[in-house]
N, C-alpha and C positions, 0 to 999 in steps of 0.2 A: 384386591390391594387398594382399598379406599384411600389410604394415605399417599400412595403413589399418584393416584388421580388428582389429589388435592394440591399437588405441587404446581407452582405458577409457570406452566409450560408456555403459555402465550407470551409472558414477559421474557422468558428465555429466548424464544424464537425471535422476538422483536430486537432484543439486544444483539443477538448473533447477526441479524440482518444489517444492523446499523454499525456494527464493529466487526470487521472481517478477520481481525487478528485472533490469536488463540488465548490472549490474556484474560478475557472474560471467562472462558471455559476453565482455564487454569485456576482462577480465583474461586469459581464455583466448586471445583473439585476440592479445594482446600477447605471450603466451608461445609462439605458433605462427606464424601467417602474418605478423603484424606485428612479430615479433622481429627485432632488427637482424641476426642471423645469417641469417635467411631473406631479408632484403633484400640482403645481401652475397653469399650463396651460395644462390640460389633453387632450390627443388625443382622437379620436373617440373610443367609447366602442368597436365597431366591430374590429377596427384596433388592439387595445390592446388584445382583445380576440384571434384573429388570430395569432398575434405575439407570445403570450404566449403559445398557442397550438403548434406552430412550435418549440419553445424552448423545450417544454416537449417531443416532438417526438425525438428530438436529444439527450436530456438528458437521456432518457430511454435507448438509444443505447450506450451512451458514458460515463456516470459517475453516482455517487451515487445520490439518490433522494435528492432534496433540498426543505425543507418545504416552504421557502419564495416564491419559484416559484409557488407552488400550492396555497398558500395563495393569491398571486397576481391574479391568474386566478379566484379564488373563488369570489374576489371582483367585477369582471365584468360579471360573468356568471349570466344570468337572468336579468341584468340591462337593462332598456329600453334605446334605442338609442335616442339622441336628434338631432334636425335639424342642429345644429351648433357644431363645435368642434375646438380645437386649433391645430395649426401646428407650430412647432418651427424649425427654420433653423439656423444652426450654421455658423457663419462667421469665416474666417481664424484667426481673432484676438481672438477667443474663446467666444466672445459675441454671443448672440442669438437674432434673430428676431422672435417674437411669434405673430401669427396672428389668429384671429377668422375668420373661414371660414365655408361655408356651406358644408354639406356632399354630397348633390346632385350636380351634375355638372351643371344642369339647375334648377333654382328655382326663383320664383317671376318674371318670364318672362325674366330672364337675365342669362348670363354665367359669369357675373362679380363678383360672390361671392366665387370663388375659384381661386387658383393660377395655371396658365398654364405653359407649358414647355418654351414658348418664354420669359415669365417674368423671369424665373430662368436663362435662358441662357443670357439674357440681363444683369441681375444682376452680373453674373460671368464675363461678358465682362467688366462691369463697374469696378469691383474689379481690373482688370488687366490694365485698361486705366483710372486711376483716374484723370489724368491731364485734361480730357475732362470736368470734373465737379468741380475740386478744384477752389475755389474762384469765382465761376460763379453763376448766377441766372439760375435755372433749372425749366423747365415746363414739367410735365409728362401728356400725353394725355391718357385717358382711364386707369386710375391707378388701377381699380379693388380693390382688398383687400390690395394692397400697398407694396407687397414684394420688387419689384425693387426699388421703391423710398425710402423706409426705409433703404434698403441696401446702397444706394447712400448716404443718409443722415448720416448713422452711420459710413461709411468707407471712403468717398471720399471728405469730407470737402467742400461742396458747400457753397456759401455765403448765399443763400436762396433757398427754394424748394417749388414749387407749385404743389400739387397733383390736378388732376381734373377728373371728370366723370360727367355723366348726369342722371343716374338712381337713384331715391331716396333711394332705399334699399342699393345700392352699396355705395352711399355717406355716409349713416349712418354707415355702417360697416367700411368703410375707415376711417372716423373720429375716430371711436372707436379704430381701430388698430394703428393709428398715436399717439393717446393719450396713448394707452397701451405701446407703445415703447418709451415713454418719450419725444415726440417731440411736438412742438407747436410754436406759434408766438413769445414767449419770450425766446425760446431756441436758441442754436447755432448748426446748422443753423436755421434761422427763417423759420418756416414751416406753411403753411396754406393749406386748402382743399377748392377748388372752384368748383362750378357747372359750367360746360362749355358745352353748347349745340352747337354742330357743325352746326346745321341747322339754328340757329339764326344768320344770317350772320353779321348784323350790330353790335349786342351785342357782338358777338365773337371777331370781329375786335377791338372793344374798349377795351375789356378785355385783349386781346393779347398785345396791345400797353401799357396798364397799367402794365402788368407783366414784360415786357422788358426782355424776356428770352435770355440768351446767348447759352443755350443748350436745345433742345427739344427732349424728348424720348417717345417712345410708344412701347407696346408689345401686340401681339395678338389682333390687332385692324382691321386686314384685313381679315374678315371672311364672308362678305356679300357684293355683288356688290353695293348696295345702300349706305351702310356705307362707302365703299371704295371711292365712288364718293364724299361724304361729306368730307371725310378725305383729299382728294386731294385739294378741295377748301379751306379747313382750312390751309393746308400747304402753299398754294399759298399766303394766307393772311399773314401768319407768315413771309414768305420770302419777302413780299412786304414792310414790315415795320421794318425789322431787318435783320441782317446777321447771324442769329442763326444757330448753327450746329444741324442738325436734324438726329436722328437715330431711325430706326423702325425695330423691330425684329418680325418675323412672323413664325408661324408653317404653312407650305404650305399643308393644308388639301385638298384643291381643286385647282389644278394648273390653271384651267380656271379662277377662281375668282382672284387668285393672279396675273396671267398674265394680266387680265383686269385692275387691279390696276396699274401695271407698264405702260400699254398703256395710261391710264388716266394721269399718271404723265407726260409722254412724250407729250401728247396733250396739257397739261397745260404749257409747256415750262420748265418742271422740269426734271432734270437728276438724276440718282442714281448710286451709286457705291456699289458693294457687298463686304462686309468685311469678308474675308475668314479665317483669322488667327485663329487657334484653341485656346480655352481657357482652363484654368485649371479646372478640375472637383471639384466643391465645394459642390453643392447641389445634392440630389438624384432626378433624373428624367429620362425619356426615351431618351437616347442619340441617338437612331435610328430614332427618329422623324425628319421629313424633315424641319429643321430650317434654316432661312436665316436672316441675319442682313444686312441692307442697310443704306447708308448715302444718304440723299436727298438734292439736291442743285438746285439753279436756273441756267439754261443754259444761258451762255453769248451769246447775239445776235452778229451776224456777225462772 
């Protein structure tokens, strides 16, 4: 539960020590478990149970008992966990992106049904570099459940945005999340979800030409040597028929796999630039994770 650990518990304990009344805890509940967003898009039962248990531990040491806190815990004690849950991510504007995600990191043979660190980092980078997306046609490769793309659509004013993936279960959940966040072909930006198979070379090239992307993004797509090879071939196709700006964010879990991806880029005549500027922390995730964002481009001959 990384996001539970990222909660500002030290601040909570300090506030409870300096203010012995239950008002602070009551307000905290209203901003978390009793928030209307939590009622509409409930987080996992286990997460709520653990979060409320942590609050009760600190309340017992710091302030008067609060009935609402114990009532909230009673609602989730003994409740059976479901395979899916909602996760909501607040944007700097105050709006929220709410996503239906799987509880298990791997399910239905894919890792694409949860949001990973690289997607969160790329979304933060997009918030600080909106000019890369404003007024442009954007293609996202391996969109997963849609956090990065929906953030771009809600905050960066692209002309149109194409989400893409290839796994049927991921595409189903992605379409649901896009719709859940009020996006579609008739909205502004115009949004659609495409099935894009990186292995189907001829079909993929035709699709890419039809999309006509000015900006291409991807997060956490370099996790397997075979997938990395297919990705490089796809990037080469994109740059052979456009001058798109390509940005790929990765969590470097296996340096050998990631290094192999970069070697494949070089062998294909593609260069890369590491974008190292720090970004403002907007979303909760493990910031000690080895993340790298690169810009990919065609190397000029001669």
